[in-house]
C-alpha positions as CSV (number, residue, x, y, z in Angstrom):
1,M,-10.3,11.9,-34.9
2,N,-7.3,11.3,-37.1
3,F,-4.5,9.0,-35.9
4,H,-1.2,9.1,-38.0
5,L,0.8,6.1,-37.0
6,V,4.5,6.5,-38.2
7,S,6.2,2.7,-38.3
8,I,8.7,0.7,-40.5
9,F,5.6,-1.9,-40.0
10,P,2.8,0.0,-41.2
11,H,1.2,-3.5,-41.9
12,F,1.1,-4.3,-38.2
13,F,-1.9,-2.2,-37.6
14,E,-3.9,-3.9,-40.5
15,S,-5.5,-6.8,-38.5
16,P,-5.9,-5.0,-34.5
17,F,-8.1,-2.1,-36.0
18,T,-10.3,-4.4,-38.1
19,C,-12.2,-6.1,-35.3
20,G,-15.2,-4.9,-33.0
21,L,-15.8,-1.4,-32.2
22,M,-12.7,-0.3,-33.6
23,S,-13.7,-1.3,-37.0
24,K,-17.2,0.5,-36.8
25,A,-15.3,3.7,-36.0
26,V,-13.4,3.6,-38.9
27,E,-16.2,2.5,-41.0
28,T,-18.3,5.5,-39.8
29,G,-15.5,8.0,-40.0
30,L,-15.4,8.4,-36.2
31,V,-11.6,7.3,-36.4
32,K,-9.6,7.8,-39.3
33,L,-6.3,5.9,-39.3
34,D,-3.3,7.3,-41.3
35,C,-0.5,4.6,-41.3
36,V,2.9,6.4,-42.4
37,D,5.3,4.0,-43.8
38,V,8.9,5.4,-42.8
39,R,10.6,3.1,-45.5
40,Q,9.0,4.9,-48.2
41,F,11.1,8.0,-47.1
42,A,14.4,6.2,-47.0
43,G,17.0,6.5,-49.8
44,G,19.2,3.9,-51.8
45,V,18.1,0.6,-53.2
46,H,17.7,-1.0,-50.0
47,K,15.5,1.7,-48.3
48,S,17.7,1.4,-45.1
49,V,16.2,3.0,-42.3
50,D,18.8,2.1,-39.7
51,D,22.4,2.5,-38.7
52,R,25.0,1.5,-36.0
53,P,25.0,3.7,-32.9
54,F,27.8,6.1,-32.0
55,G,29.9,5.0,-29.0
56,G,29.4,1.4,-29.8
57,G,26.9,-1.0,-28.1
58,P,24.2,-3.7,-29.4
59,G,21.6,-3.0,-31.8
60,M,20.4,-0.4,-34.6
61,L,18.7,2.9,-34.2
62,L,16.2,4.6,-36.8
63,K,17.9,7.1,-38.8
64,L,17.0,10.8,-38.8
65,D,16.5,11.7,-42.4
66,P,13.5,9.3,-43.2
67,M,11.7,9.8,-39.8
68,I,12.2,13.6,-40.6
69,K,10.5,13.1,-44.0
70,A,8.1,10.8,-42.6
71,L,6.9,13.4,-40.0
72,D,7.0,16.3,-42.6
73,S,4.6,14.5,-45.0
74,I,1.8,14.7,-42.2
75,E,-0.1,17.9,-43.1
76,S,-1.7,18.1,-39.6
77,R,0.1,16.5,-37.0
78,G,-1.5,17.7,-33.9
79,R,0.3,16.5,-30.5
80,V,3.1,13.9,-31.5
81,L,3.7,11.3,-29.2
82,M,6.5,8.5,-29.2
83,L,6.0,5.4,-27.4
84,S,9.2,4.7,-25.3
85,P,9.9,3.0,-21.8
86,R,11.3,6.4,-20.9
87,G,8.0,8.1,-21.4
88,K,5.5,9.2,-19.0
89,P,2.9,6.5,-18.1
90,L,0.0,6.1,-20.1
91,T,-3.0,6.7,-17.8
92,Q,-6.7,6.9,-18.1
93,A,-6.7,10.7,-17.6
94,L,-3.9,11.1,-20.4
95,S,-6.2,9.0,-22.7
96,R,-9.0,11.4,-21.8
97,E,-6.8,14.4,-22.5
98,L,-5.9,13.1,-26.0
99,A,-9.3,12.3,-26.7
100,D,-10.2,15.9,-27.1
101,Q,-7.6,16.4,-29.9
102,E,-8.6,16.4,-33.6
103,D,-5.2,15.1,-34.7
104,L,-2.6,12.7,-33.1
105,T,0.8,11.4,-34.3
106,V,2.2,8.3,-33.1
107,I,5.8,7.5,-33.6
108,C,6.9,3.7,-33.2
109,G,10.2,3.1,-32.4
110,R,12.1,-0.2,-33.3
111,Y,15.4,-2.0,-32.7
112,E,17.4,0.1,-30.0
113,G,15.3,3.2,-30.7
114,I,15.6,6.4,-32.8
115,D,18.4,9.0,-32.9
116,E,17.9,11.3,-29.9
117,R,18.1,14.4,-32.2
118,L,14.8,13.9,-33.4
119,L,13.5,14.9,-29.8
120,D,15.1,18.2,-30.7
121,L,13.6,19.0,-33.6
122,Y,9.9,18.1,-33.1
123,P,7.7,18.8,-29.8
124,I,7.6,15.2,-29.2
125,E,6.0,13.4,-25.9
126,L,7.5,10.3,-24.6
127,V,4.8,8.0,-23.6
128,S,5.3,4.4,-22.0
129,V,2.6,1.7,-21.7
130,G,4.4,0.1,-18.9
131,D,7.8,-0.7,-17.1
132,F,8.8,-3.2,-19.5
133,V,10.3,-3.6,-23.0
134,L,8.8,-4.6,-26.5
135,N,10.3,-5.3,-29.8
136,G,8.7,-2.1,-31.1
137,G,6.4,0.9,-30.7
138,E,3.6,-0.6,-32.7
139,A,2.2,-3.2,-30.0
140,A,1.9,0.0,-27.4
141,A,0.5,2.2,-30.2
142,V,-2.6,0.0,-30.7
143,C,-2.7,0.2,-26.5
144,L,-3.0,3.8,-26.9
145,V,-5.0,4.3,-29.9
146,E,-7.5,2.4,-28.5
147,S,-7.7,3.7,-25.2
148,V,-8.0,6.9,-26.8
149,A,-10.5,6.3,-29.4
150,R,-13.2,4.4,-27.2
151,L,-13.3,7.8,-25.2
152,L,-14.5,9.5,-27.9
153,P,-18.5,10.5,-28.1
154,G,-20.5,7.6,-29.9
155,F,-17.5,4.9,-30.1
156,M,-19.2,2.9,-27.2
157,G,-22.8,3.8,-27.9
158,H,-23.4,4.0,-24.1
159,E,-21.5,7.4,-23.0
160,E,-21.6,6.3,-19.5
161,S,-19.8,3.1,-20.0
162,G,-16.4,5.0,-20.0
163,D,-17.5,6.4,-16.6
164,E,-17.7,3.1,-15.0
165,E,-14.8,1.2,-16.0
166,S,-11.6,0.9,-14.0
167,F,-9.3,4.0,-13.3
168,S,-12.5,6.1,-14.6
169,A,-12.9,7.2,-10.9
170,G,-9.5,6.3,-9.6
171,L,-10.5,2.5,-8.7
172,L,-10.8,-0.9,-10.0
173,E,-14.0,-2.0,-11.5
174,Y,-16.7,-4.0,-9.9
175,P,-17.1,-7.8,-11.2
176,H,-19.8,-8.1,-13.7
177,F,-22.2,-11.2,-14.2
178,T,-24.3,-12.4,-16.8
179,R,-27.1,-15.4,-17.5
180,P,-27.4,-18.1,-16.3
181,E,-28.1,-17.1,-12.7
182,D,-26.8,-20.5,-11.4
183,F,-23.6,-22.5,-13.3
184,D,-22.7,-25.5,-11.3
185,G,-23.7,-24.0,-7.9
186,L,-22.0,-20.6,-8.8
187,T,-24.5,-18.0,-8.2
188,V,-25.1,-14.4,-9.4
189,P,-24.9,-12.1,-6.1
190,E,-28.2,-11.8,-4.8
191,V,-28.1,-7.9,-4.8
192,L,-27.7,-7.8,-8.5
193,R,-31.1,-9.9,-8.9
194,S,-32.8,-7.7,-6.7
195,G,-33.8,-4.9,-9.0
196,D,-33.0,-2.4,-6.2
197,H,-30.8,0.0,-8.2
198,G,-29.5,2.2,-4.9
199,K,-28.5,-1.1,-3.3
200,I,-26.8,-2.3,-6.4
201,A,-24.9,0.9,-6.9
202,E,-23.9,0.7,-3.2
203,W,-22.7,-3.3,-3.6
204,R,-20.7,-2.0,-7.0
205,R,-19.1,0.9,-5.3
206,D,-18.1,-1.2,-2.2
207,Q,-16.8,-4.3,-4.7
208,S,-14.6,-1.5,-6.6
209,L,-13.3,-0.2,-3.3
210,T,-12.5,-3.9,-2.1
211,A,-10.7,-4.9,-5.4
212,T,-8.7,-1.7,-5.0
213,L,-7.6,-2.1,-1.5
214,R,-6.4,-5.7,-2.4
215,D,-5.2,-5.6,-5.9
216,R,-3.9,-2.1,-6.3
217,P,-3.7,0.0,-3.1
218,D,-1.3,2.4,-5.0
219,L,-4.4,3.7,-6.6
220,L,-6.1,4.7,-3.2
221,P,-3.9,8.0,-2.4
222,E,-5.2,9.6,-5.6
223,A,-8.9,8.1,-5.6
224,R,-11.6,10.8,-4.3
225,L,-12.8,8.9,-1.3
226,T,-16.0,9.8,0.5
227,V,-16.3,9.5,4.4
228,E,-18.6,6.3,3.6
229,D,-15.9,4.8,1.6
230,V,-13.2,5.2,4.0
231,D,-15.4,3.9,6.8
232,F,-16.0,0.5,4.6
233,L,-12.3,0.3,3.9
234,R,-11.3,0.3,7.3
235,T,-13.5,-2.7,7.7
236,L,-11.5,-4.7,5.2
237,P,-8.5,-6.8,5.8
238,R,-5.6,-5.7,4.2
239,T,-1.9,-6.3,3.8
240,R,0.0,-4.7,7.0
241,L,3.5,-4.4,6.1
242,G,4.0,-2.4,9.4
243,R,3.6,-5.4,11.3
244,N,7.2,-6.3,10.1
245,L,8.8,-3.0,10.3
246,Y,10.8,-2.2,13.8
247,I,12.6,1.1,14.6
248,A,15.5,1.7,16.8
249,L,16.9,5.0,18.1
250,C,20.7,4.4,18.9
251,H,22.1,6.7,21.4
252,Y,25.6,5.1,21.5
253,P,27.9,4.4,19.6
254,V,27.0,7.5,17.3
255,T,29.5,10.4,16.2
256,N,29.7,14.0,16.8
257,K,30.4,16.7,14.5
258,F,34.1,15.7,14.6
259,G,33.5,12.4,13.7
260,E,34.3,10.9,17.3
261,K,32.5,8.1,18.7
262,V,30.3,9.4,21.7
263,A,27.2,8.8,23.4
264,V,24.1,10.9,23.4
265,S,21.4,11.5,26.2
266,V,17.9,10.0,25.7
267,T,15.3,12.7,25.4
268,N,11.7,13.1,26.4
269,L,10.5,14.4,22.9
270,D,12.2,11.5,20.7
271,L,10.7,8.9,23.0
272,H,7.1,10.4,22.8
273,D,7.0,11.2,19.1
274,M,8.7,7.9,17.7
275,A,6.4,5.8,19.9
276,R,3.3,7.6,18.3
277,V,4.7,7.0,15.0
278,A,5.3,3.4,15.9
279,R,1.7,3.0,16.9
280,S,0.0,5.2,14.5
281,Y,1.7,3.1,11.5
282,G,1.2,-0.2,13.2
283,L,4.7,-1.1,13.6
284,G,6.1,-4.1,15.5
285,G,7.9,-2.3,17.9
286,F,10.2,0.7,18.8
287,Y,13.7,0.4,20.7
288,A,15.8,3.0,22.3
289,T,19.3,1.6,22.8
290,T,21.9,2.8,25.3
291,P,24.3,1.1,27.6
292,I,24.3,4.0,30.1
293,E,22.8,3.2,33.4
294,D,21.3,6.4,34.5
295,Q,20.0,7.0,31.0
296,K,18.4,3.8,30.9
297,A,16.8,4.6,34.3
298,L,15.4,7.8,32.9
299,A,13.9,6.0,30.2
300,E,12.5,3.4,32.0
301,K,11.2,6.2,34.5
302,L,9.3,8.1,31.3
303,L,7.9,4.5,30.2
304,G,6.6,3.8,33.7
305,H,4.9,7.3,34.0
306,W,3.1,7.1,30.8
307,R,2.2,3.2,30.7
308,E,1.3,2.6,34.3
309,G,1.4,5.8,36.3
310,A,-0.7,9.2,36.2
311,G,0.2,9.9,32.5
312,S,-1.7,6.5,31.5
313,R,-4.7,7.8,33.5
314,A,-4.5,11.1,31.7
315,N,-3.9,10.2,28.4
316,P,-4.5,6.5,27.7
317,D,-3.7,7.3,23.8
318,R,-0.2,8.1,25.0
319,A,0.1,5.0,27.2
320,E,-1.1,2.9,24.1
321,A,1.7,4.5,22.2
322,F,4.5,3.7,24.8
323,S,3.3,0.1,24.9
324,K,5.4,-0.1,21.8
325,V,8.6,0.9,23.4
326,K,11.5,-1.2,25.0
327,V,15.1,-0.3,26.3
328,F,17.9,-2.3,25.7
329,D,21.5,-1.7,25.9
330,D,22.4,-2.0,22.0
331,I,21.4,-2.9,18.8
332,E,22.0,-6.7,19.1
333,S,20.0,-7.1,22.1
334,A,16.8,-5.6,19.9
335,V,17.6,-7.9,17.1
336,L,17.5,-10.9,19.7
337,D,14.1,-9.4,21.0
338,I,12.8,-9.3,17.5
339,E,14.0,-12.9,16.7
340,A,12.4,-14.2,19.9
341,Q,9.0,-12.5,19.0
342,T,8.9,-13.6,15.0
343,G,11.3,-16.6,15.2
344,Q,13.0,-15.0,12.3
345,C,16.3,-12.8,12.4
346,P,15.3,-9.4,11.2
347,R,17.2,-7.9,8.0
348,L,19.1,-4.7,9.5
349,A,18.9,-1.0,7.5
350,A,20.8,1.8,8.5
351,T,19.7,5.7,8.0
352,S,21.8,8.7,7.7
353,A,21.2,12.1,6.4
354,R,24.2,11.9,4.4
355,L,25.5,9.5,1.2
356,D,27.7,6.8,2.2
357,R,31.0,8.0,0.5
358,R,33.0,4.9,2.1
359,K,35.5,3.2,-0.1
360,Q,33.7,0.3,-2.0
361,A,30.3,1.5,-0.5
362,Q,27.1,-0.2,-2.2
363,P,24.6,2.1,-3.7
364,A,21.9,3.1,-1.1
365,L,18.9,1.0,-0.3
366,T,15.5,2.3,-1.7
367,F,12.5,2.6,0.0
368,G,11.2,0.1,-2.6
369,E,14.0,-2.5,-1.7
370,V,13.1,-2.1,2.1
371,R,9.5,-2.5,1.4
372,S,9.9,-5.9,-0.7
373,W,11.8,-7.1,2.4
374,L,8.9,-6.6,5.0
375,A,6.5,-8.7,2.8
376,N,8.8,-11.5,4.0
377,T,10.9,-10.9,7.0
378,P,11.0,-8.6,9.8
379,V,13.2,-5.5,9.3
380,L,15.0,-3.3,11.9
381,L,15.3,0.3,10.7
382,I,18.1,1.9,12.7
383,F,18.2,5.6,13.2
384,G,21.1,7.6,14.9
385,T,21.4,10.4,17.2
386,G,24.1,12.9,17.4
387,H,25.6,13.3,14.0
388,G,24.8,9.9,12.8
389,L,25.7,6.4,13.5
390,A,29.2,5.1,14.0
391,E,30.7,2.7,11.8
392,E,30.5,-0.2,14.0
393,V,26.9,0.0,13.4
394,L,26.6,0.6,9.8
395,S,28.9,-2.1,9.2
396,K,26.5,-4.8,10.7
397,T,23.6,-3.7,8.3
398,D,22.6,-4.6,5.2
399,G,22.8,-1.0,3.8
400,I,22.0,2.5,4.1
401,V,18.7,3.8,3.0
402,R,19.1,6.8,0.6
403,P,18.8,10.0,2.5
404,L,15.8,12.2,2.5
405,R,16.1,15.2,0.2
406,Y,19.1,13.2,-1.2
407,L,19.1,16.1,-4.1
408,D,19.5,18.9,-2.3
409,D,22.3,20.3,-0.2
410,Y,20.3,21.0,3.0
411,N,19.3,18.1,4.9
412,H,19.1,18.8,8.8
413,L,15.7,17.4,9.9
414,S,15.2,16.3,13.4
415,V,15.4,12.7,13.9
416,R,11.8,12.5,14.9
417,S,10.7,14.5,11.4
418,A,13.1,11.8,9.6
419,V,11.3,8.9,11.5
420,A,7.9,10.2,10.6
421,I,9.0,10.7,6.8
422,I,10.7,7.6,6.5
423,V,8.0,5.3,7.9
424,D,5.5,6.8,6.1
425,R,7.5,6.3,2.7
426,L,7.9,2.6,3.5
427,V,4.3,1.6,4.9
428,A,1.9,4.7,3.9
429,D,-1.7,4.7,4.4
430,E,-2.9,1.6,2.7
431,Y,-0.6,-0.9,4.4
C-alpha cells in the first residue's frame, strides 16, 4: 500500500516509521512511504509556504500554490485525506475501510490551517484523531498510517490479531498477562492457566464487556451484543446518573397561546407515562405541581388507586412506577423535598419547545452540560404544560435546555413524548 504524506516537515516521519513492525513492512514492500515536501514546490528565495489570513486574526495559513503543485506531483493519489480537528473521527471502522486502498494521500496542515479553497479543488476528506489541537498534522498522520497499515494482510503475522483488539468488535479489549505467574503476590487469573479454551474465551468476553461498561459505556449502543452479553452486563455495577435526575411537571404558572399566565389541569395520561419514564430510567423522583386543591385531590386519588388500591393488585408494575410520584403546590416545594432527601440543593433546568429569545438570554443548555451536572449534584428538570413555563419559573432556573428538533420549524410534541426523549438523551441505556 502506498502512503503519500504531504507536509512542510517531511523529516518528521523518519523516526516513527523506522521502528518495529512498520519498519519490517517498509523493508518488505508491504508499505511504501512517499514523503512529499511542500517547500520544494514553493517559489522565491526563501521557499515561503505560508501567508497571513484575510480578515485578520492570529497565525498564518499554508498557501494554495505550493499545496496544489505538491498534490499534482503525485501520480496516483487515491483517496485524499487531510488531518484536521474539523474532520470526521478516525475510527477502527474507517481504518479498515482505508486499508482496502492501493494509494492514500495524507495532507498535514500546519499553523492555523490551509487556504480553504484547496477543499474546492480536490476531493479532500477531513479526518480527526481526536477533539484536541496539535501543532500540525504530522503526529496525527502517524496515527492514521499505523492504524491503517497494521490491518494489511501480512503486517502483524497473525491475521486474527487485529480481530481481538479494542474497538474491533465494538468493545474494549480484555486484559493480558505473561510470565511469571506470580509477581510479588499478583497472580495471573487461574482461568488463563487452566488450558480450557472455552472458559478462557468466556472470561475474555466478560472482561471486555466489563471494561467497556466501566470505561467507555458510550461504545455499547453500537456494539453487537448477544443475549448472554446483556445478561452479564446487567449483573455489573455501573454509574447511574438517573439517580440524581428528578423531573417536575408544572401545571401553574404556565402560559396559554396568548402568552397569558394560566393553570392547566392534571391529566391521567401525563401522570401514568411520566411515572413509567421515571421508573424505567431509575430517576430520583417525579413531581406534579399545582396549587389548585381539587387538582391535587384528583392527582392523589389517582395515585392512591395505583399505589394502594385495586390498581396496585391488578398491575404491580404500575404501582412500582407510581411510587416515584409526589404532588406539591409548586416547584419550590419540590426543591425542598430533593434537598431533604439528598442533602444538596438541586440545580434547576427548564425545558421548552421554543428557543429563548428574551433579551440577554444565555445560550441554551446542552444535554452534555446537564449530564455533567448529574455526576456531582441532583438536577430538577422542569417541564411545562399549556404553552410552556411562565417567566417566573424560567427566571429561577440555571438555564433552559435546547429544544428538541431545534433545527426544524415543527415542534409540537406532547409533554409525555418530550419527557421520554429528553430523559433518554440524558441518561440513555448505559447509565
